[in-house]
MARDRENBA-162122 format. One record per residue (C-alpha): x, y, z; residue in one letter. Coordinates in steps of 0.05 Angstrom, whole numbers, plus 5000, padded with zeros to 4 digits. Layout:
<recs>
XYZa...
</recs>
This chain:
<recs>
333356861505m329356401550y326555691522p318955711519v315955321571l310354821577s306554461632f302853981615i297153501652q291753081632n293453121562d288853771560n291954341599e297454741581i301255381608a306755701567v312156181586g308456881613n301756681584y300156261641l292856321647m288456041698k284255591664n287355541600e285254881556k288554691491i287653991470s295753771452l296453441389t295952681384s303152651362q305552921422l300552471461t302851871425d310152071451a308652061520f304951431516t311051071486d315151251539l310350961581g307251561615l300251711644k295752311632k295952571702s303452561690d306453181702c310553401645k314554111624i317354181561i323054671546l322854841472s326555311428g327756061455y324256771447s324757371478n320057321532i322057321601t319456771635i315956851699n317256171728l313856321798n307656311760k308855621734l311655471806l305255641842k300755271795r304954611808i304954741882k297354851882q296554141844r301453781899n305353431844i311353081871e314552851800k315953161739i318452931674y322553441635f322753451574f328253811527i326353871453e331554301423d339454241427v342154511484y343155311485r351155241515l355255761553k360355831599i359256441653g357356991605k360356781539e353956371499e355655931445a348455771429l348455221366f355855201368d359554681413t365954961412h366055091493l365454331504i371854321482e374554971516k373054731579n368154051587p367654181670n364654821664t360454821616i352454891626r346054961584a340355501596g335454951603e338854511655l339355151696e331555271693i330254641709i336154651763e331655171792y324754811787i327454261823i330754691874k324655121888q319654531893l325054071927d322953591883l325352901902k322952501838e323652851768y326952521702e330552981651i329452721576y334053081522h333153081442c341652961444e345052321464t350952431514n347253031546g350252781609n357453121587i352553751596v348353621654a353653341703k355754021710n349154151738h348853551781n343853191741l342552671693t338752701633v336352131586g335352071517y328052211483y327052621427d319552901435v320953401371f322952951319v317352441350l312752941335c315553151256a315852381243a308652301260r306152901231g301252751168m303053421129e309153071097f305252381089r299252651052t302653201014h308452930977v307752300917n313751900910t312951290872p320351040854l318851100780d317951900794n321752310741k328852540770l329553290763e335753280805y341752880829k341953160898l338553730943c342054011001c337754541039f341455061087n335955551115l339755711179r346655961172n352955431196d359855321172w359054661168h353654811122r356855331077y362854991069m359854391038y355154830997a361055240971g364954590944l359354270926i355154920886s359254800815s355654200800h349454260749p344653690779d342853990847i338654340884f342254700935l339955360979t343755811030l341256401073n347756831068t354256961037y360957061066h367257321023d372356771022s376657241066d371657211116v371656411118v378556431127s378456891184n371956681226y370256001213n374455621264n369255061265l370454691197v376955101184p378355211102l385755201121k384754471134n382354251080f386353981022t390354470977t385154190919d379154310958l381654950982k382755220919e375654980891q371855240948f375055920939i373155950862k365855760872n364256120928n366656710882n359856570835s355056190885i350056700895l349556720816v347555950811k343055800871h337356130909p340356640966f334256411007v329955941007w322955511043d317155671061g311755780999i314255900923k313256590895t314156770825e319757290844e325157020794h323156410797g326156200862q323556070930y322156520989h320856501061i313756641079d313556901150d305856651152n307655961128n314055871160f312155201196y309654901122i315754561095q312754181042y317254550991n323654221013t320953481024t318053570954e324653750920i327153180962s322352640929a324452970861k331552860877s335752220891f339752400948l338852881005t345153191039v341753341111v345353841143t343653781219e343954301267t349454081299r356153821269y361953901313n359353561368s359652881419p351952961425m348852531369q342452901349n338252891282f331753301270s325753381215e331053501168k332752691165v325652611165i323652941096k328052361062p325351921094i318452121079y319852251009a323051501004k329651700985r337351631008p340852111053f348352281074l349052661145l353753261153l351653121233a355652981297p359752361281a356251741307g348652001284t348151551223l349851011273n344051231323l339851201272l341450501258k340450411330e333450691324l332450101275g333150531214f336450171151k341250541110t345550491046f353050241058n351049661005n351150240959w356850670979w361650751048d358051031105e365350991151s364151811142y360451721203d365851501244t370852071231i370852491293t375353111259d370253581225p373953711168v375652971151k368952761157r365953401112l371253231060e369152501064s360552671056v363753130993y367152670960q361452100966l356852610942s361252730874i361551910864k354151910861i354052630817l357052200762s352451720754k347351870700d339551920713y337951230687n343350810737q341151270800l333751040780k335950330775k339850480850i333150700879l329650110854i334649680882q333950150948m326049980951e324949501012d330349931052i326450621035l319550331049e322049971112h324650651138n318451091125k313850541155q318950561219h318251261228l310750981265d315750581311n320551061323l318451261396g318450581424k324650571399e326951171434m324150911492a328450231492k334750741486l332551281542r338351061588h343250711546t345051251501v348451701551n355351711582i
</recs>
């Protein structure tokens, strides 16, 4: 698996992976151009974006040849997705257990490629930005230094799809008290879903099912054995019937089959439906890409309830809610306890978010609508503040790393 590389200069020349074309020109999105502007970059500056992973073997020689032909002396690297971590041949991808296993030898595939480019070009001037804070926990093992600047989430925040498609007056009828979307399988997602799934006033999605024995034997990241006795028993009871009550797979375009939602491969990137469900719910519980990690990160999953002008709880690395505050967003400590964000134990943090969810679910719809009215200034501020996110990230780019 390799990250997709994009080489950008003068805002309209882009070359990706094996598809380096001699005169290929693709107009950049205004969101990406704005993100570079917020960071103070010029159109003539050379940027390389490492985004996601594919099975395409990257031909770095073509990229290096193009850079050498242009006599480029400085490159700005942007890692727009979370590190794919590894120690030797052992890969963790989205899991971060390897950091705890041996923090002095943990490496990232993206940084190995950047390291190689720097060496081959004998670069003396470069800057590296990553979408996770504290990225130097890993970068130090490459003798590199990274700053925090999240190009991906900035593009999501400035995308017009959500703004123009979702109608979010606060007096909308609430159809659900809580929604939680889980398209990709992760243990923190599955454990929360199992605990909350018996409640009738929620919209919950999963993409896979695990027998309780599998959960007990293979879930080492948020171990079932570490939960309180009551919650262990509740999880096992709910897990036996979870597929009866909730869609097995959900995202993309609504189909008529069984009245459920399913992935549509041709429209996978369109995420209108999840944002619409957030707008029809009082609360969105956001299960982020990372959970048990010392590197804070948030994604488009948080952007959706913000666009929908709805509050949220985070199942994310400890400190992620504080990161949002540092970036200028306002949160909801006037209505519930947000100290869960400071709990570093992954099981205790999940239990805390679950207990908060239950307290919120205990309120009736009229009470929840009244709370939304009370939150109106905060919800409006957060939605409008998305336009300022790039400038706020630029201020923090060297201050949220160890």
